[in-house]
ZADO-1210 file (C-alpha; in nm, 4 decimals, padded with zeros to 6 digits):
<atoms>
<atom x="00.1675" y="-05.6858" z="-05.5290" code="UNK" pos="1"/>
<atom x="00.2978" y="-05.3899" z="-05.3303" code="UNK" pos="2"/>
<atom x="00.5920" y="-05.2850" z="-05.5450" code="UNK" pos="3"/>
<atom x="00.5803" y="-04.9128" z="-05.6270" code="UNK" pos="4"/>
<atom x="00.6294" y="-04.7861" z="-05.9806" code="UNK" pos="5"/>
<atom x="00.9891" y="-04.6634" z="-05.9923" code="UNK" pos="6"/>
<atom x="01.1243" y="-04.4550" z="-06.2794" code="UNK" pos="7"/>
<atom x="01.4314" y="-04.3170" z="-06.1046" code="UNK" pos="8"/>
<atom x="01.6689" y="-04.4825" z="-05.8586" code="UNK" pos="9"/>
<atom x="01.9642" y="-04.3285" z="-05.6786" code="UNK" pos="10"/>
<atom x="02.1762" y="-04.5566" z="-05.4602" code="UNK" pos="11"/>
<atom x="02.3833" y="-04.4031" z="-05.1838" code="UNK" pos="12"/>
<atom x="02.6245" y="-04.6945" z="-05.1388" code="UNK" pos="13"/>
<atom x="02.7392" y="-04.7583" z="-05.4985" code="UNK" pos="14"/>
<atom x="02.8673" y="-04.5356" z="-05.7772" code="UNK" pos="15"/>
<atom x="02.6410" y="-04.5074" z="-06.0818" code="UNK" pos="16"/>
<atom x="02.8310" y="-04.5705" z="-06.4040" code="UNK" pos="17"/>
<atom x="02.5568" y="-04.5181" z="-06.6595" code="UNK" pos="18"/>
<atom x="02.1847" y="-04.4708" z="-06.7055" code="UNK" pos="19"/>
<atom x="02.0053" y="-04.6093" z="-07.0100" code="UNK" pos="20"/>
<atom x="01.6473" y="-04.6030" z="-07.1316" code="UNK" pos="21"/>
<atom x="01.5413" y="-04.8585" z="-06.8717" code="UNK" pos="22"/>
<atom x="01.8458" y="-04.9716" z="-06.6709" code="UNK" pos="23"/>
<atom x="02.0918" y="-04.8043" z="-06.4395" code="UNK" pos="24"/>
<atom x="02.4405" y="-04.9544" z="-06.4020" code="UNK" pos="25"/>
<atom x="02.6356" y="-04.9391" z="-06.0769" code="UNK" pos="26"/>
<atom x="02.9907" y="-05.0436" z="-05.9981" code="UNK" pos="27"/>
<atom x="03.0164" y="-05.3223" z="-05.7392" code="UNK" pos="28"/>
<atom x="03.3863" y="-05.4090" z="-05.7695" code="UNK" pos="29"/>
<atom x="03.6585" y="-05.4542" z="-06.0318" code="UNK" pos="30"/>
<atom x="03.4790" y="-05.7472" z="-06.1962" code="UNK" pos="31"/>
<atom x="03.1129" y="-05.6916" z="-06.1138" code="UNK" pos="32"/>
<atom x="02.8293" y="-05.4559" z="-06.2072" code="UNK" pos="33"/>
<atom x="02.4824" y="-05.4158" z="-06.0594" code="UNK" pos="34"/>
<atom x="02.2095" y="-05.3915" z="-06.3246" code="UNK" pos="35"/>
<atom x="01.9053" y="-05.2137" z="-06.1809" code="UNK" pos="36"/>
<atom x="01.5928" y="-05.2259" z="-06.3973" code="UNK" pos="37"/>
<atom x="01.3463" y="-04.9427" z="-06.3449" code="UNK" pos="38"/>
<atom x="00.9834" y="-04.9338" z="-06.4585" code="UNK" pos="39"/>
<atom x="01.0686" y="-04.6849" z="-06.7327" code="UNK" pos="40"/>
<atom x="00.9502" y="-04.7766" z="-07.0798" code="UNK" pos="41"/>
<atom x="01.0619" y="-04.6449" z="-07.4159" code="UNK" pos="42"/>
<atom x="00.8972" y="-04.6697" z="-07.7550" code="UNK" pos="43"/>
<atom x="01.0390" y="-04.5437" z="-08.0832" code="UNK" pos="44"/>
<atom x="01.3570" y="-04.4570" z="-07.8883" code="UNK" pos="45"/>
<atom x="01.1708" y="-04.2123" z="-07.6602" code="UNK" pos="46"/>
<atom x="01.1209" y="-04.2682" z="-07.2858" code="UNK" pos="47"/>
<atom x="00.7669" y="-04.2195" z="-07.1591" code="UNK" pos="48"/>
<atom x="00.7111" y="-03.9721" z="-06.8748" code="UNK" pos="49"/>
<atom x="00.5603" y="-04.2364" z="-06.6461" code="UNK" pos="50"/>
<atom x="00.6373" y="-04.6020" z="-06.5850" code="UNK" pos="51"/>
<atom x="00.4713" y="-04.9421" z="-06.6185" code="UNK" pos="52"/>
<atom x="00.3789" y="-05.1238" z="-06.2951" code="UNK" pos="53"/>
<atom x="00.6058" y="-05.4235" z="-06.2143" code="UNK" pos="54"/>
<atom x="00.7965" y="-05.3921" z="-06.5418" code="UNK" pos="55"/>
<atom x="01.1414" y="-05.3801" z="-06.3840" code="UNK" pos="56"/>
<atom x="01.0744" y="-05.6958" z="-06.1836" code="UNK" pos="57"/>
<atom x="00.9363" y="-05.8764" z="-06.4894" code="UNK" pos="58"/>
<atom x="01.2372" y="-05.7918" z="-06.7076" code="UNK" pos="59"/>
<atom x="01.4893" y="-05.8845" z="-06.4391" code="UNK" pos="60"/>
<atom x="01.3337" y="-06.2155" z="-06.3453" code="UNK" pos="61"/>
<atom x="01.2452" y="-06.3259" z="-06.6970" code="UNK" pos="62"/>
<atom x="01.6054" y="-06.2587" z="-06.8055" code="UNK" pos="63"/>
<atom x="01.7351" y="-06.4653" z="-06.5131" code="UNK" pos="64"/>
<atom x="01.5003" y="-06.7459" z="-06.6160" code="UNK" pos="65"/>
<atom x="01.6210" y="-06.7328" z="-06.9755" code="UNK" pos="66"/>
<atom x="01.9889" y="-06.7349" z="-06.8774" code="UNK" pos="67"/>
<atom x="01.9246" y="-07.0636" z="-06.6958" code="UNK" pos="68"/>
<atom x="01.7108" y="-07.2173" z="-06.9743" code="UNK" pos="69"/>
<atom x="01.9482" y="-07.1193" z="-07.2532" code="UNK" pos="70"/>
<atom x="02.2533" y="-07.2596" z="-07.0745" code="UNK" pos="71"/>
<atom x="02.0657" y="-07.5881" z="-07.0322" code="UNK" pos="72"/>
<atom x="01.9876" y="-07.5955" z="-07.4049" code="UNK" pos="73"/>
<atom x="02.3234" y="-07.4558" z="-07.5197" code="UNK" pos="74"/>
<atom x="02.5711" y="-07.5990" z="-07.2659" code="UNK" pos="75"/>
<atom x="02.8722" y="-07.4019" z="-07.3904" code="UNK" pos="76"/>
<atom x="02.6874" y="-07.0668" z="-07.3786" code="UNK" pos="77"/>
<atom x="02.8516" y="-06.8049" z="-07.1572" code="UNK" pos="78"/>
<atom x="02.6425" y="-06.5296" z="-06.9949" code="UNK" pos="79"/>
<atom x="02.7169" y="-06.2298" z="-06.7762" code="UNK" pos="80"/>
<atom x="02.4624" y="-06.3309" z="-06.5097" code="UNK" pos="81"/>
<atom x="02.5925" y="-06.3940" z="-06.1557" code="UNK" pos="82"/>
<atom x="02.3017" y="-06.3685" z="-05.9093" code="UNK" pos="83"/>
<atom x="01.9757" y="-06.1939" z="-05.8271" code="UNK" pos="84"/>
<atom x="02.1028" y="-06.1315" z="-05.4724" code="UNK" pos="85"/>
<atom x="02.1942" y="-05.7690" z="-05.3946" code="UNK" pos="86"/>
<atom x="02.5664" y="-05.7044" z="-05.3368" code="UNK" pos="87"/>
<atom x="02.6910" y="-05.7519" z="-04.9812" code="UNK" pos="88"/>
<atom x="02.8351" y="-05.3989" z="-04.9822" code="UNK" pos="89"/>
<atom x="02.4954" y="-05.2430" z="-05.0528" code="UNK" pos="90"/>
<atom x="02.3331" y="-05.0550" z="-04.7658" code="UNK" pos="91"/>
<atom x="02.0068" y="-05.1891" z="-04.6192" code="UNK" pos="92"/>
<atom x="01.7959" y="-04.9050" z="-04.7598" code="UNK" pos="93"/>
<atom x="01.9502" y="-04.9502" z="-05.1032" code="UNK" pos="94"/>
<atom x="01.8894" y="-05.3265" z="-05.0897" code="UNK" pos="95"/>
<atom x="01.5197" y="-05.2624" z="-05.0465" code="UNK" pos="96"/>
<atom x="01.5203" y="-05.0224" z="-05.3420" code="UNK" pos="97"/>
<atom x="01.6697" y="-05.2768" z="-05.5812" code="UNK" pos="98"/>
<atom x="01.5295" y="-05.6031" z="-05.4476" code="UNK" pos="99"/>
<atom x="01.3429" y="-05.7928" z="-05.7204" code="UNK" pos="100"/>
<atom x="01.4588" y="-05.5564" z="-05.9952" code="UNK" pos="101"/>
<atom x="01.8364" y="-05.6030" z="-05.9994" code="UNK" pos="102"/>
<atom x="02.1031" y="-05.8576" z="-06.0830" code="UNK" pos="103"/>
<atom x="02.4775" y="-05.8745" z="-06.0400" code="UNK" pos="104"/>
<atom x="02.6606" y="-05.9349" z="-06.3666" code="UNK" pos="105"/>
<atom x="03.0146" y="-05.9755" z="-06.4921" code="UNK" pos="106"/>
<atom x="03.1968" y="-05.6665" z="-06.6139" code="UNK" pos="107"/>
<atom x="03.2877" y="-05.7188" z="-06.9808" code="UNK" pos="108"/>
<atom x="03.3864" y="-05.5286" z="-07.2933" code="UNK" pos="109"/>
<atom x="03.0619" y="-05.4617" z="-07.4824" code="UNK" pos="110"/>
<atom x="03.0358" y="-05.5062" z="-07.8582" code="UNK" pos="111"/>
<atom x="02.8664" y="-05.1865" z="-07.9906" code="UNK" pos="112"/>
<atom x="02.6072" y="-05.3611" z="-08.2084" code="UNK" pos="113"/>
<atom x="02.2615" y="-05.4958" z="-08.1409" code="UNK" pos="114"/>
<atom x="02.2334" y="-05.8507" z="-08.2715" code="UNK" pos="115"/>
<atom x="01.8773" y="-05.8584" z="-08.4042" code="UNK" pos="116"/>
<atom x="01.7308" y="-06.1878" z="-08.5217" code="UNK" pos="117"/>
<atom x="01.4028" y="-06.2027" z="-08.7117" code="UNK" pos="118"/>
<atom x="01.1984" y="-06.5185" z="-08.7479" code="UNK" pos="119"/>
<atom x="00.8908" y="-06.3446" z="-08.8901" code="UNK" pos="120"/>
<atom x="00.8460" y="-06.0395" z="-09.1096" code="UNK" pos="121"/>
<atom x="00.6824" y="-05.7564" z="-08.9180" code="UNK" pos="122"/>
<atom x="00.7416" y="-05.3994" z="-08.8015" code="UNK" pos="123"/>
<atom x="01.0106" y="-05.2028" z="-08.9828" code="UNK" pos="124"/>
<atom x="01.1172" y="-05.5159" z="-09.1719" code="UNK" pos="125"/>
<atom x="00.7683" y="-05.5489" z="-09.3232" code="UNK" pos="126"/>
<atom x="00.7614" y="-05.1793" z="-09.4143" code="UNK" pos="127"/>
<atom x="01.0951" y="-05.2072" z="-09.5950" code="UNK" pos="128"/>
<atom x="00.9929" y="-05.5295" z="-09.7683" code="UNK" pos="129"/>
<atom x="00.6757" y="-05.3711" z="-09.9070" code="UNK" pos="130"/>
<atom x="00.8818" y="-05.0914" z="-10.0597" code="UNK" pos="131"/>
<atom x="01.1891" y="-05.2716" z="-10.1864" code="UNK" pos="132"/>
<atom x="01.1518" y="-05.6474" z="-10.1371" code="UNK" pos="133"/>
<atom x="01.4468" y="-05.6460" z="-09.8972" code="UNK" pos="134"/>
<atom x="01.4988" y="-05.6548" z="-09.5197" code="UNK" pos="135"/>
<atom x="01.7915" y="-05.4492" z="-09.3839" code="UNK" pos="136"/>
<atom x="01.9085" y="-05.4418" z="-09.7449" code="UNK" pos="137"/>
<atom x="01.9211" y="-05.8216" z="-09.7572" code="UNK" pos="138"/>
<atom x="01.7489" y="-06.0172" z="-10.0330" code="UNK" pos="139"/>
<atom x="01.4604" y="-06.2274" z="-09.8998" code="UNK" pos="140"/>
<atom x="01.2047" y="-06.4460" z="-10.0835" code="UNK" pos="141"/>
<atom x="00.9278" y="-06.2791" z="-10.2829" code="UNK" pos="142"/>
<atom x="00.5632" y="-06.3308" z="-10.1959" code="UNK" pos="143"/>
<atom x="00.5839" y="-06.2996" z="-09.8173" code="UNK" pos="144"/>
<atom x="00.2764" y="-06.1692" z="-09.6387" code="UNK" pos="145"/>
<atom x="00.2666" y="-05.9572" z="-09.3240" code="UNK" pos="146"/>
<atom x="00.3857" y="-06.1652" z="-09.0266" code="UNK" pos="147"/>
<atom x="00.4914" y="-06.4601" z="-09.2455" code="UNK" pos="148"/>
<atom x="00.7787" y="-06.6684" z="-09.1124" code="UNK" pos="149"/>
<atom x="01.1066" y="-06.6426" z="-09.2990" code="UNK" pos="150"/>
<atom x="01.2257" y="-06.9779" z="-09.4403" code="UNK" pos="151"/>
<atom x="01.5059" y="-06.9497" z="-09.1817" code="UNK" pos="152"/>
<atom x="01.5617" y="-06.6816" z="-08.9158" code="UNK" pos="153"/>
<atom x="01.7760" y="-06.3940" z="-09.0437" code="UNK" pos="154"/>
<atom x="02.0411" y="-06.1811" z="-08.8712" code="UNK" pos="155"/>
<atom x="01.9793" y="-05.8074" z="-08.9158" code="UNK" pos="156"/>
<atom x="02.2092" y="-05.6090" z="-08.6855" code="UNK" pos="157"/>
<atom x="02.1842" y="-05.2439" z="-08.5905" code="UNK" pos="158"/>
<atom x="02.4121" y="-04.9903" z="-08.4315" code="UNK" pos="159"/>
<atom x="02.3869" y="-04.9484" z="-08.0554" code="UNK" pos="160"/>
<atom x="02.3074" y="-04.5790" z="-08.0254" code="UNK" pos="161"/>
<atom x="02.3785" y="-04.3566" z="-07.7280" code="UNK" pos="162"/>
<atom x="02.0843" y="-04.2441" z="-07.5151" code="UNK" pos="163"/>
<atom x="01.8674" y="-03.9966" z="-07.7055" code="UNK" pos="164"/>
<atom x="01.9872" y="-04.1148" z="-08.0457" code="UNK" pos="165"/>
<atom x="01.8342" y="-04.3675" z="-08.2827" code="UNK" pos="166"/>
<atom x="01.9751" y="-04.7099" z="-08.3630" code="UNK" pos="167"/>
<atom x="02.0552" y="-04.7518" z="-08.7314" code="UNK" pos="168"/>
<atom x="01.9959" y="-05.0695" z="-08.9295" code="UNK" pos="169"/>
<atom x="02.3167" y="-05.2030" z="-09.0817" code="UNK" pos="170"/>
<atom x="02.4196" y="-05.5040" z="-09.2884" code="UNK" pos="171"/>
<atom x="02.6166" y="-05.7947" z="-09.1404" code="UNK" pos="172"/>
<atom x="02.9145" y="-05.6672" z="-09.3407" code="UNK" pos="173"/>
<atom x="02.8896" y="-05.3256" z="-09.1768" code="UNK" pos="174"/>
<atom x="02.8572" y="-05.4927" z="-08.8360" code="UNK" pos="175"/>
<atom x="03.1775" y="-05.6834" z="-08.9076" code="UNK" pos="176"/>
<atom x="03.3623" y="-05.3557" z="-08.9612" code="UNK" pos="177"/>
<atom x="03.2411" y="-05.2349" z="-08.6199" code="UNK" pos="178"/>
<atom x="03.3133" y="-05.5460" z="-08.4098" code="UNK" pos="179"/>
<atom x="03.5987" y="-05.6841" z="-08.6185" code="UNK" pos="180"/>
<atom x="03.6063" y="-05.9742" z="-08.8617" code="UNK" pos="181"/>
<atom x="03.7406" y="-06.2004" z="-08.5861" code="UNK" pos="182"/>
<atom x="03.4180" y="-06.1785" z="-08.3882" code="UNK" pos="183"/>
<atom x="03.1470" y="-06.0930" z="-08.6415" code="UNK" pos="184"/>
<atom x="03.0731" y="-06.4440" z="-08.7665" code="UNK" pos="185"/>
<atom x="03.0792" y="-06.5815" z="-08.4117" code="UNK" pos="186"/>
<atom x="02.8297" y="-06.3191" z="-08.2932" code="UNK" pos="187"/>
<atom x="02.5973" y="-06.3863" z="-08.5873" code="UNK" pos="188"/>
<atom x="02.6088" y="-06.7640" z="-08.5409" code="UNK" pos="189"/>
<atom x="02.5558" y="-06.7371" z="-08.1654" code="UNK" pos="190"/>
<atom x="02.2644" y="-06.4936" z="-08.2022" code="UNK" pos="191"/>
<atom x="02.0884" y="-06.7291" z="-08.4450" code="UNK" pos="192"/>
<atom x="02.1562" y="-07.0297" z="-08.2213" code="UNK" pos="193"/>
<atom x="02.0158" y="-06.8550" z="-07.9126" code="UNK" pos="194"/>
<atom x="01.7103" y="-06.7330" z="-08.1017" code="UNK" pos="195"/>
<atom x="01.6304" y="-07.0819" z="-08.2308" code="UNK" pos="196"/>
<atom x="01.6688" y="-07.2336" z="-07.8830" code="UNK" pos="197"/>
<atom x="01.4556" y="-06.9614" z="-07.7255" code="UNK" pos="198"/>
<atom x="01.1907" y="-06.9768" z="-07.9963" code="UNK" pos="199"/>
<atom x="01.1593" y="-07.3554" z="-07.9565" code="UNK" pos="200"/>
<atom x="01.1207" y="-07.3210" z="-07.5790" code="UNK" pos="201"/>
<atom x="00.8598" y="-07.0443" z="-07.6158" code="UNK" pos="202"/>
<atom x="00.6673" y="-07.2404" z="-07.8804" code="UNK" pos="203"/>
<atom x="00.6255" y="-07.5233" z="-07.6297" code="UNK" pos="204"/>
<atom x="00.4486" y="-07.2664" z="-07.4095" code="UNK" pos="205"/>
<atom x="00.2220" y="-07.1134" z="-07.6707" code="UNK" pos="206"/>
<atom x="00.4311" y="-06.8069" z="-07.7585" code="UNK" pos="207"/>
<atom x="00.5818" y="-06.7147" z="-08.0952" code="UNK" pos="208"/>
<atom x="00.8996" y="-06.5067" z="-08.0684" code="UNK" pos="209"/>
<atom x="00.8713" y="-06.3079" z="-08.3894" code="UNK" pos="210"/>
<atom x="01.1997" y="-06.1222" z="-08.3468" code="UNK" pos="211"/>
<atom x="01.4405" y="-06.0156" z="-08.0757" code="UNK" pos="212"/>
<atom x="01.7657" y="-05.8382" z="-08.0065" code="UNK" pos="213"/>
<atom x="02.0678" y="-05.9683" z="-07.8201" code="UNK" pos="214"/>
<atom x="02.3761" y="-05.7933" z="-07.6941" code="UNK" pos="215"/>
<atom x="02.7153" y="-05.9505" z="-07.6482" code="UNK" pos="216"/>
<atom x="03.0349" y="-05.8772" z="-07.4617" code="UNK" pos="217"/>
<atom x="03.3885" y="-06.0067" z="-07.4769" code="UNK" pos="218"/>
<atom x="03.5700" y="-06.1825" z="-07.1932" code="UNK" pos="219"/>
<atom x="03.9136" y="-06.0469" z="-07.2733" code="UNK" pos="220"/>
<atom x="04.0863" y="-06.3050" z="-07.0537" code="UNK" pos="221"/>
<atom x="03.9415" y="-06.6039" z="-07.2427" code="UNK" pos="222"/>
<atom x="03.8464" y="-06.4391" z="-07.5757" code="UNK" pos="223"/>
<atom x="03.4953" y="-06.5804" z="-07.5293" code="UNK" pos="224"/>
<atom x="03.1809" y="-06.4079" z="-07.6566" code="UNK" pos="225"/>
<atom x="02.9320" y="-06.3667" z="-07.3729" code="UNK" pos="226"/>
<atom x="02.5557" y="-06.3053" z="-07.3799" code="UNK" pos="227"/>
<atom x="02.4852" y="-05.9868" z="-07.1828" code="UNK" pos="228"/>
<atom x="02.2137" y="-05.7340" z="-07.0992" code="UNK" pos="229"/>
<atom x="01.8518" y="-05.8538" z="-07.0961" code="UNK" pos="230"/>
<atom x="01.7495" y="-06.1574" z="-07.2979" code="UNK" pos="231"/>
<atom x="01.4220" y="-06.2516" z="-07.4689" code="UNK" pos="232"/>
<atom x="01.2091" y="-06.0099" z="-07.2680" code="UNK" pos="233"/>
<atom x="00.8905" y="-05.8282" z="-07.3729" code="UNK" pos="234"/>
<atom x="01.1093" y="-05.5174" z="-07.4103" code="UNK" pos="235"/>
<atom x="01.3653" y="-05.6747" z="-07.6425" code="UNK" pos="236"/>
<atom x="01.1337" y="-05.9084" z="-07.8359" code="UNK" pos="237"/>
<atom x="00.8002" y="-05.9412" z="-08.0091" code="UNK" pos="238"/>
<atom x="00.5927" y="-06.2104" z="-07.8399" code="UNK" pos="239"/>
<atom x="00.2752" y="-06.3317" z="-08.0125" code="UNK" pos="240"/>
<atom x="00.0124" y="-06.5735" z="-07.8761" code="UNK" pos="241"/>
<atom x="00.0424" y="-06.8815" z="-08.0981" code="UNK" pos="242"/>
<atom x="-00.3261" y="-06.9681" z="-08.0727" code="UNK" pos="243"/>
<atom x="-00.4236" y="-06.6323" z="-08.2252" code="UNK" pos="244"/>
<atom x="-00.1548" y="-06.6169" z="-08.4931" code="UNK" pos="245"/>
<atom x="-00.2751" y="-06.5497" z="-08.8460" code="UNK" pos="246"/>
<atom x="-00.0648" y="-06.4560" z="-09.1480" code="UNK" pos="247"/>
<atom x="-00.1557" y="-06.1398" z="-09.3364" code="UNK" pos="248"/>
<atom x="-00.2363" y="-05.9064" z="-09.0460" code="UNK" pos="249"/>
<atom x="-00.0809" y="-05.7389" z="-08.7450" code="UNK" pos="250"/>
<atom x="-00.0743" y="-05.9657" z="-08.4374" code="UNK" pos="251"/>
<atom x="-00.1839" y="-05.9160" z="-08.0800" code="UNK" pos="252"/>
<atom x="00.1215" y="-05.9258" z="-07.8558" code="UNK" pos="253"/>
<atom x="00.2618" y="-05.9608" z="-07.5048" code="UNK" pos="254"/>
<atom x="00.5143" y="-05.6849" z="-07.5544" code="UNK" pos="255"/>
<atom x="00.5341" y="-05.3082" z="-07.5957" code="UNK" pos="256"/>
<atom x="00.3876" y="-05.3189" z="-07.9458" code="UNK" pos="257"/>
<atom x="00.0596" y="-05.2411" z="-07.7673" code="UNK" pos="258"/>
<atom x="00.2129" y="-04.9118" z="-07.6499" code="UNK" pos="259"/>
<atom x="00.3642" y="-04.8402" z="-07.9928" code="UNK" pos="260"/>
<atom x="00.0233" y="-04.8874" z="-08.1538" code="UNK" pos="261"/>
<atom x="-00.1386" y="-04.6469" z="-07.9067" code="UNK" pos="262"/>
<atom x="00.1290" y="-04.3824" z="-07.9673" code="UNK" pos="263"/>
<atom x="00.0860" y="-04.4117" z="-08.3435" code="UNK" pos="264"/>
<atom x="-00.2939" y="-04.3950" z="-08.3204" code="UNK" pos="265"/>
<atom x="-00.2775" y="-04.0823" z="-08.1007" code="UNK" pos="266"/>
<atom x="-00.0213" y="-03.9083" z="-08.3230" code="UNK" pos="267"/>
<atom x="00.2414" y="-03.9228" z="-08.0473" code="UNK" pos="268"/>
<atom x="00.5008" y="-04.1444" z="-08.2159" code="UNK" pos="269"/>
<atom x="00.8531" y="-04.0221" z="-08.1382" code="UNK" pos="270"/>
<atom x="00.7374" y="-03.7271" z="-07.9235" code="UNK" pos="271"/>
<atom x="00.9087" y="-03.6454" z="-07.5940" code="UNK" pos="272"/>
<atom x="00.7359" y="-03.6133" z="-07.2588" code="UNK" pos="273"/>
<atom x="00.4385" y="-03.8359" z="-07.3347" code="UNK" pos="274"/>
<atom x="00.2529" y="-03.9600" z="-07.0281" code="UNK" pos="275"/>
<atom x="00.0637" y="-04.2839" z="-07.0769" code="UNK" pos="276"/>
<atom x="-00.2946" y="-04.2919" z="-06.9498" code="UNK" pos="277"/>
<atom x="-00.3345" y="-04.5252" z="-06.6507" code="UNK" pos="278"/>
<atom x="-00.5236" y="-04.7848" z="-06.8566" code="UNK" pos="279"/>
<atom x="-00.2478" y="-04.8031" z="-07.1205" code="UNK" pos="280"/>
<atom x="00.0233" y="-04.8441" z="-06.8542" code="UNK" pos="281"/>
<atom x="-00.1819" y="-05.1092" z="-06.6723" code="UNK" pos="282"/>
<atom x="-00.2659" y="-05.2996" z="-06.9917" code="UNK" pos="283"/>
<atom x="00.1020" y="-05.3010" z="-07.0871" code="UNK" pos="284"/>
<atom x="00.1885" y="-05.4356" z="-06.7403" code="UNK" pos="285"/>
<atom x="-00.0713" y="-05.7113" z="-06.7723" code="UNK" pos="286"/>
<atom x="00.0749" y="-05.8216" z="-07.1047" code="UNK" pos="287"/>
<atom x="00.4246" y="-05.8395" z="-06.9541" code="UNK" pos="288"/>
<atom x="00.2946" y="-06.0395" z="-06.6557" code="UNK" pos="289"/>
<atom x="00.1075" y="-06.2781" z="-06.8856" code="UNK" pos="290"/>
<atom x="00.4216" y="-06.3424" z="-07.0900" code="UNK" pos="291"/>
<atom x="00.6190" y="-06.3997" z="-06.7704" code="UNK" pos="292"/>
<atom x="00.3765" y="-06.6621" z="-06.6427" code="UNK" pos="293"/>
<atom x="00.3519" y="-06.8440" z="-06.9750" code="UNK" pos="294"/>
<atom x="00.7284" y="-06.8609" z="-07.0183" code="UNK" pos="295"/>
<atom x="00.8327" y="-06.9401" z="-06.6612" code="UNK" pos="296"/>
<atom x="00.5311" y="-07.1361" z="-06.5376" code="UNK" pos="297"/>
<atom x="00.5108" y="-06.9114" z="-06.2313" code="UNK" pos="298"/>
<atom x="00.3506" y="-06.5830" z="-06.1405" code="UNK" pos="299"/>
<atom x="00.5831" y="-06.2927" z="-06.0729" code="UNK" pos="300"/>
<atom x="00.4761" y="-06.3032" z="-05.7062" code="UNK" pos="301"/>
<atom x="00.5844" y="-06.6678" z="-05.6829" code="UNK" pos="302"/>
<atom x="00.9189" y="-06.5878" z="-05.8480" code="UNK" pos="303"/>
<atom x="00.9881" y="-06.3006" z="-05.6095" code="UNK" pos="304"/>
<atom x="00.9098" y="-06.5206" z="-05.3108" code="UNK" pos="305"/>
<atom x="01.1637" y="-06.7729" z="-05.4335" code="UNK" pos="306"/>
</atoms>
């Protein structure tokens, strides 16, 4: 597939509003943003020096797929997604730059928390549990093994840090102080509902969604909570192959845990300016593409051809 690896995009026909670890946001009009997803990848809150082939296209198109699936399974769910088509006011050269890696979305007020839902105990949650028997300070059952499922998925929010800073784990009560009591319970309930719907869909396709993060915005005209940003992607979630799942050990994955493991092994965890070897970047890309095909039933090439 002849899509170049792109880690930086500058559009001449729209104003850039913000640049995150992976996405750049552009203003389309008073009610619309253009989300452009680069091939940048971050791990442990640090952006790698080089990108992952096809990653931006995978994240964009898998999110679009999920927005459709989730609204079918949760009919009253509101999302920020409008279309994968480039804006009409984008110049021809810019359209080619963003084609396949961008979506137009509604402009909303963003809640400054990351709504993390965990179905299985792994990663930082497992490390905390081994030390204190808690997860994000919450009491959970004794006797869990590494990668065990929780009896029920749990909501473990974090702060949404600015670029270059680290997210901080917080309790649901602390999250309520940030977003307001009026919205906190609704965000928690919606995050759990979306996770359960997504996890059931993925399970039908041989993938365990161990945990994930959602972001939400507020439609101030209707007072509705809206699902925004990316959703259930290999960047925002841990995806495990169900046929290889085994309690008591770390799992193989379709997500960037592969990159995290390499960084840790090489003593590069949290260090700036790390360039991935070509084989690590390519292997990460292959995992993302595999997850895309399993979840959507199509190759990325087929999705991009419509």
